C-alpha positions as CSV (number, residue, x, y, z in Angstrom):
1,M,72.2,66.3,25.8
2,D,74.0,66.2,22.5
3,W,77.1,68.3,22.3
4,T,75.6,70.6,19.7
5,D,72.7,71.3,22.1
6,D,75.4,72.7,24.4
7,I,76.4,75.2,21.6
8,A,72.8,76.3,21.4
9,V,72.7,76.8,25.2
10,F,75.9,78.8,25.1
11,L,74.7,81.1,22.3
12,E,71.5,81.8,24.2
13,S,73.4,82.5,27.4
14,E,75.5,85.1,25.5
15,G,72.3,86.7,24.0
16,F,72.8,85.7,20.4
17,G,69.9,85.0,18.2
18,F,70.3,82.1,15.8
19,S,68.6,79.4,13.7
20,V,69.8,75.9,13.1
21,E,69.7,73.5,10.1
22,E,71.6,70.4,9.0
23,K,73.8,70.7,6.0
24,C,75.7,67.8,4.5
25,G,75.2,65.9,7.8
26,I,76.7,68.8,9.8
27,K,74.6,71.0,12.2
28,E,74.9,74.6,11.2
29,F,74.1,77.6,13.4
30,R,73.3,80.8,11.6
31,V,74.0,83.4,14.3
32,H,72.6,86.9,13.9
33,V,75.2,89.6,14.9
34,D,74.8,93.3,15.3
35,Y,78.3,94.7,15.2
36,A,79.2,97.4,12.6
37,G,79.4,95.9,9.2
38,G,78.3,92.5,10.5
39,G,75.9,90.0,9.1
40,D,75.0,86.4,9.9
41,V,77.9,84.2,11.0
42,L,77.7,80.5,10.2
43,L,79.0,78.1,12.9
44,D,79.5,74.5,11.7
45,A,79.6,71.9,14.4
46,V,82.0,69.2,13.1
47,P,81.7,65.9,14.9
48,A,84.7,63.8,15.9
49,L,82.9,60.6,17.0
50,T,83.7,58.7,13.9
51,R,84.7,55.1,14.4
52,T,85.8,54.4,10.8
53,L,88.0,56.2,8.3
54,T,85.1,56.2,5.9
55,L,82.9,58.2,8.2
56,A,85.8,60.6,8.9
57,E,86.3,61.1,5.2
58,N,82.6,61.7,4.7
59,I,82.7,64.4,7.4
60,L,85.8,66.0,5.8
61,R,84.1,66.1,2.4
62,A,81.0,67.7,4.0
63,A,83.1,70.4,5.7
64,E,85.0,71.1,2.5
65,T,81.7,71.6,0.7
66,L,80.5,74.0,3.3
67,R,83.8,75.9,3.3
68,R,83.3,76.7,-0.4
69,E,79.9,78.3,0.3
70,P,79.8,82.1,0.6
71,G,79.5,83.9,4.0
72,K,81.6,84.3,7.1
73,R,82.0,80.8,8.5
74,V,83.5,79.3,11.7
75,F,84.1,75.6,12.2
76,V,83.7,74.2,15.7
77,P,85.4,70.8,15.9
78,Q,83.8,68.6,18.6
79,E,87.1,67.8,20.2
80,F,88.0,71.5,20.6
81,W,84.5,72.3,22.0
82,M,84.8,69.4,24.5
83,G,88.5,69.6,25.4
84,R,89.4,73.3,24.9
85,G,86.1,74.8,26.2
86,V,87.3,78.1,27.6
87,M,89.5,78.9,24.6
88,V,86.8,77.9,22.1
89,R,84.0,79.8,23.8
90,K,85.9,83.0,24.1
91,R,87.1,82.7,20.5
92,L,83.6,82.2,19.2
93,V,82.3,85.3,21.0
94,A,85.2,87.3,19.4
95,E,84.3,85.8,16.0
96,L,80.8,87.0,16.6
97,G,82.0,90.6,17.0
98,R,82.4,90.9,20.8
99,F,86.1,91.5,21.7
100,R,88.5,94.0,23.2
101,P,90.2,95.9,20.5
102,V,93.8,96.9,21.1
103,F,95.9,98.9,18.7
104,A,99.4,97.6,18.0
105,R,100.9,101.1,18.4
106,N,99.9,100.9,22.1
107,T,101.8,97.6,22.6
108,V,105.4,96.6,23.2
109,V,107.0,93.5,21.6
110,R,109.9,91.8,23.4
111,R,111.5,88.3,23.5
112,L,110.0,85.7,25.8
113,S,111.4,82.6,27.5
114,K,110.2,79.2,26.5
115,P,108.1,78.6,29.7
116,E,106.3,82.0,29.2
117,T,105.6,81.2,25.6
118,A,104.5,77.6,26.2
119,G,102.1,78.5,29.0
120,F,100.4,81.1,26.8
121,L,100.2,78.9,23.7
122,D,99.1,75.8,25.5
123,A,96.2,77.9,26.9
124,W,95.2,79.8,23.8
125,H,96.4,78.2,20.6
126,S,94.5,75.4,19.1
127,Y,97.5,73.1,18.9
128,G,99.5,74.5,21.9
129,D,103.2,75.1,21.9
130,A,105.7,73.8,19.3
131,T,109.4,73.8,18.8
132,A,110.7,77.2,17.9
133,R,114.0,79.2,18.0
134,Y,112.6,82.7,18.4
135,R,109.7,83.6,20.8
136,Y,108.0,87.0,21.1
137,G,105.4,88.4,23.4
138,M,103.2,91.5,22.8
139,F,102.3,93.5,25.9
140,G,99.7,96.1,26.6
141,K,100.4,99.4,28.4
142,D,99.5,97.7,31.7
143,G,101.9,94.9,31.1
144,E,99.3,92.3,30.1
145,L,100.6,89.7,27.7
146,L,98.2,90.0,24.8
147,A,99.7,87.8,22.1
148,V,102.6,85.5,21.4
149,A,104.4,84.6,18.2
150,T,107.2,82.0,17.5
151,F,109.5,81.5,14.6
152,S,112.0,78.8,13.6
153,A,115.7,79.1,13.2
154,A,116.7,79.9,9.6
155,R,117.2,77.1,7.1
156,K,119.5,77.6,4.2
157,W,118.4,76.7,0.7
158,L,120.4,76.9,-2.5
159,K,118.3,78.8,-5.0
160,D,119.0,80.1,-8.5
161,N,120.1,83.4,-7.1
162,G,122.3,81.9,-4.3
163,I,121.8,80.9,-0.7
164,V,118.5,81.8,0.9
165,R,117.9,81.9,4.6
166,S,114.2,80.9,5.2
167,C,112.4,81.0,8.6
168,E,109.0,79.5,9.4
169,W,106.4,81.5,11.4
170,V,105.4,78.6,13.6
171,R,102.7,80.0,16.0
172,Y,100.7,83.2,16.6
173,A,97.9,83.5,19.2
174,S,96.3,86.3,21.0
175,L,94.0,86.2,24.0
176,P,90.8,84.8,22.5
177,D,88.7,87.8,23.6
178,V,91.3,90.4,22.3
179,R,91.9,91.6,18.7
180,V,95.3,93.3,18.4
181,V,94.8,95.6,15.4
182,G,98.0,95.4,13.4
183,G,99.5,92.9,15.9
184,M,100.7,90.3,13.5
185,G,102.3,92.9,11.3
186,K,104.2,94.5,14.3
187,V,105.5,91.2,15.6
188,L,106.6,90.1,12.1
189,K,108.5,93.4,11.6
190,T,110.2,93.0,14.9
191,F,111.3,89.4,14.0
192,V,112.6,90.5,10.6
193,R,114.5,93.4,12.1
194,D,116.1,91.1,14.7
195,V,116.9,88.0,12.5
196,G,117.1,89.3,9.0
197,P,115.8,86.3,7.0
198,D,115.5,86.3,3.2
199,D,112.0,85.0,3.4
200,V,109.3,83.9,6.0
201,M,106.8,81.1,5.4
202,S,103.8,79.9,7.4
203,Y,100.7,77.8,7.2
204,A,97.2,79.1,7.4
205,D,95.0,76.5,9.2
206,L,91.8,76.3,7.2
207,E,89.7,75.3,10.3
208,W,90.2,78.8,11.6
209,T,91.2,81.2,8.8
210,D,90.9,81.7,5.1
211,G,94.4,83.0,4.9
212,S,93.4,86.6,4.1
213,V,95.3,87.9,7.1
214,Y,98.5,86.6,5.6
215,E,97.7,88.1,2.2
216,A,97.1,91.5,3.9
217,L,100.7,91.3,5.3
218,G,102.2,90.6,1.9
219,F,102.4,86.8,1.9
220,V,101.7,84.9,-1.3
221,A,100.1,81.4,-1.3
222,E,102.4,78.7,-2.6
223,S,100.7,75.4,-2.1
224,F,98.0,73.5,-0.3
225,R,98.8,70.9,2.4
226,E,96.3,68.0,2.5
227,P,94.0,67.4,5.5
228,V,95.8,65.6,8.3
229,L,94.3,62.5,9.9
230,Y,94.1,62.6,13.7
231,F,93.2,60.2,16.5
232,V,91.0,61.8,19.1
233,D,91.2,60.6,22.7
234,P,87.5,60.5,23.9
235,E,88.6,61.1,27.5
236,T,90.9,64.1,27.1
237,W,89.6,65.1,23.6
238,K,93.2,65.7,22.5
239,R,94.3,65.2,18.9
240,V,97.2,63.0,18.0
241,P,98.4,62.7,14.4
242,C,98.0,59.1,13.3
243,D,98.3,56.8,10.4
244,K,95.7,54.4,9.1
245,S,96.9,51.4,11.2
246,L,95.1,52.3,14.4
247,N,92.6,49.9,15.7
248,E,88.9,49.9,14.8
249,N,87.9,51.5,18.1
250,A,89.8,54.7,17.4
251,L,88.0,58.0,16.9
252,Y,89.2,59.5,13.7
253,H,89.1,63.1,12.6
254,Y,90.5,65.1,9.6
255,N,91.3,68.7,9.9
256,L,90.7,70.9,6.8
257,G,94.3,71.1,5.6
258,S,96.2,74.3,5.3
259,V,97.7,76.8,2.8
260,K,101.4,77.4,2.7
261,Y,102.3,81.1,2.4
262,R,105.6,82.8,1.9
263,M,106.8,86.4,2.1
264,K,110.1,87.2,0.3
265,L,112.0,90.0,1.9
């Protein structure tokens, strides 16, 4: 069975109605949702089994074309579907309108240890844990860890108006079946209160977001970071950043790039 057939089986098992067509060489599922204010959600199954850079580049161009089309769209990279199955399936169901809403006012934010943060991010963030100086957890009333955010140490830059202390918002992830309403804003305010940076920057991964959540928080788009080329291990389905010198048997995959955002405080 083709891996995209597995997506169809999953959607059927969850009770979603859908239709399928091929667009630009990518199989697209138009899923019919019934939540308030909802409409069809487009799931684009992006293959990773590309043995040449040319094929990888063609798939990238196809995905970029689809991203520019109107409508709510979710990309499903093959390596995430195959290697991060639990996370991706729960996240898809949430994107289709079925999730546990939690209001940030009913949560508590506190600092976390590196092991606590790493365990959560490795399970629920697309790219797992990463180096960070400040680590925060958001907890529900029952003590459940609902979301995690990490930030870098401040870097000092000499600007026209003096020295600026800038921090990067490195990671944010919530449980994939939970939406913490106001969660990102609350954890950001906690970090700014604790550390007092002059600005905070972050990257919006275009495979999973259009960046509007950053704009709602007051961030401003600064630049676009080009798609990154990865090698995909066909046994573990893990991505490894690579250059173009890998051997001809490698599985190549480009992400969709990211947008750099900054909030001046």
